[in-house]
C-alpha positions as CSV (number, residue, x, y, z in Angstrom):
1,M,5.6,5.4,23.6
2,D,6.5,2.4,25.7
3,D,6.3,-1.4,25.1
4,I,2.7,-1.6,26.1
5,D,1.7,1.1,23.6
6,R,3.7,-0.7,20.9
7,K,2.0,-4.1,21.8
8,L,-1.4,-2.4,21.8
9,I,-0.8,-0.9,18.4
10,S,0.4,-4.3,17.1
11,E,-2.8,-5.9,18.4
12,L,-5.0,-3.1,16.9
13,R,-3.2,-3.6,13.5
14,H,-4.0,-7.3,13.7
15,D,-7.7,-6.6,14.7
16,A,-8.8,-3.0,15.1
17,R,-12.2,-4.3,16.3
18,A,-10.9,-6.3,19.2
19,S,-12.8,-5.6,22.4
20,L,-11.2,-3.7,25.2
21,S,-11.5,-6.8,27.3
22,D,-9.6,-9.0,24.8
23,L,-6.9,-6.3,24.4
24,A,-6.6,-6.0,28.1
25,L,-6.3,-9.7,28.6
26,G,-3.6,-10.0,25.9
27,L,-1.6,-7.1,27.3
28,K,-2.1,-8.1,30.9
29,V,-3.5,-4.7,31.9
30,S,-7.0,-3.4,32.9
31,R,-9.7,-2.4,30.4
32,A,-9.4,1.2,31.8
33,T,-5.7,1.2,31.0
34,V,-6.4,0.0,27.4
35,R,-9.1,2.7,26.9
36,A,-6.8,5.4,28.4
37,R,-3.9,4.4,26.2
38,I,-6.0,4.3,23.0
39,D,-7.4,7.7,23.9
40,R,-3.9,9.1,24.6
41,L,-2.5,7.6,21.4
42,K,-5.3,9.2,19.4
43,Q,-5.0,12.6,21.1
44,R,-1.2,12.7,20.4
45,G,-1.8,11.8,16.8
46,D,0.0,8.4,17.0
47,I,-3.3,6.7,16.0
48,V,-4.9,8.8,13.2
49,G,-7.7,6.4,12.4
50,F,-9.0,2.9,11.9
51,S,-9.8,1.3,8.6
52,V,-11.4,-1.7,7.0
53,V,-9.4,-4.3,5.1
54,L,-11.4,-6.0,2.4
55,K,-10.8,-9.5,1.1
56,E,-9.7,-8.1,-2.2
57,D,-7.2,-5.9,-0.4
58,V,-5.3,-8.9,0.8
59,Q,-5.6,-11.2,-2.2
60,S,-2.4,-11.0,-4.2
61,D,-2.4,-10.9,-8.0
62,P,-0.9,-14.0,-9.6
63,V,1.3,-11.8,-11.8
64,R,2.8,-8.6,-10.3
65,G,5.4,-6.2,-11.5
66,L,7.1,-2.9,-11.1
67,M,7.3,-0.7,-14.2
68,L,9.8,2.2,-14.1
69,I,8.8,5.0,-16.4
70,G,10.7,7.9,-17.9
71,I,8.6,10.9,-19.0
72,E,9.3,13.5,-21.5
73,G,8.7,17.1,-20.5
74,R,6.1,18.1,-18.0
75,G,3.5,15.4,-18.7
76,A,3.8,13.5,-15.4
77,E,0.5,14.8,-13.9
78,R,-1.4,13.8,-17.0
79,I,0.2,10.4,-17.2
80,V,-0.4,9.8,-13.5
81,R,-4.1,10.6,-14.0
82,Q,-4.2,8.1,-16.9
83,L,-2.4,5.4,-14.9
84,N,-4.8,5.9,-12.0
85,G,-7.7,5.0,-14.3
86,M,-6.2,1.6,-15.3
87,P,-7.5,-1.4,-13.3
88,A,-4.2,-3.2,-13.3
89,V,-2.4,-0.3,-11.7
90,R,-2.1,-0.9,-8.0
91,A,0.0,2.1,-7.0
92,V,1.9,5.0,-8.7
93,H,5.0,6.4,-7.0
94,S,7.0,9.5,-8.0
95,T,10.7,9.1,-7.5
96,N,14.0,10.8,-8.2
97,G,16.9,9.6,-10.2
98,R,16.8,8.0,-13.7
99,W,13.1,7.2,-13.5
100,D,10.1,9.6,-13.0
101,L,7.5,7.1,-11.9
102,I,7.4,3.6,-10.4
103,V,4.1,1.8,-11.1
104,E,3.0,-1.3,-9.3
105,L,1.0,-3.6,-11.5
106,G,-1.1,-6.7,-10.9
107,T,-2.9,-9.0,-13.3
108,E,-4.2,-12.5,-13.6
109,T,-1.9,-13.6,-16.4
110,L,1.4,-12.7,-18.1
111,E,-0.6,-12.0,-21.3
112,A,-2.8,-9.4,-19.4
113,L,0.4,-7.8,-18.0
114,D,1.9,-7.6,-21.5
115,K,-1.2,-5.8,-22.7
116,V,-1.1,-3.3,-19.8
117,L,2.6,-2.7,-20.4
118,A,2.0,-2.0,-24.1
119,Q,-0.9,0.3,-23.2
120,I,1.3,2.3,-20.8
121,R,4.2,2.5,-23.3
122,R,1.8,4.1,-25.8
123,L,0.8,6.9,-23.5
124,E,1.9,10.3,-24.9
125,G,5.0,11.5,-23.0
126,V,6.3,8.0,-21.9
127,T,9.7,7.8,-23.4
128,T,11.3,4.9,-21.7
129,S,10.4,2.1,-19.4
130,E,11.7,-1.0,-17.7
131,T,9.6,-3.7,-16.0
132,N,10.6,-6.2,-13.3
133,L,8.4,-9.1,-12.3
134,L,7.8,-9.6,-8.6
135,L,8.5,-13.2,-7.8
136,A,7.8,-13.3,-4.0
137,T,7.0,-10.8,-1.2
138,R,9.2,-11.4,1.8
139,K,7.6,-8.7,3.9
140,K,4.4,-6.7,3.5
141,S,3.6,-3.6,5.5
């Protein structure tokens, strides 16, 4: 992968629906070059697909936090299923070390976050937890 491929991928990340002509103009190459490079990147598996980003995907929750959860015994799969059903849960990550799961949470208010935290702490098998509020995001992938 060379600089043109990296720039092309960057442009596609910004706007995957950009026309070949616009991409070619921005990269200072021909339309045929852009098409060939996209085809090659797809065939090699560097590009595995294109997606749609909804407005709600980029809106940030006013109150966000990370909840680190310790689980007793073998209940992790059941707890993950329960967490996935909660609207305030944005992501669930398994991890190693002291904590079994890291849960990304997002709510409209601190009070709503408090209710979600209490609900999670009541799940059977959750033995310990620690929550950190996210104050600012310096970089988002």
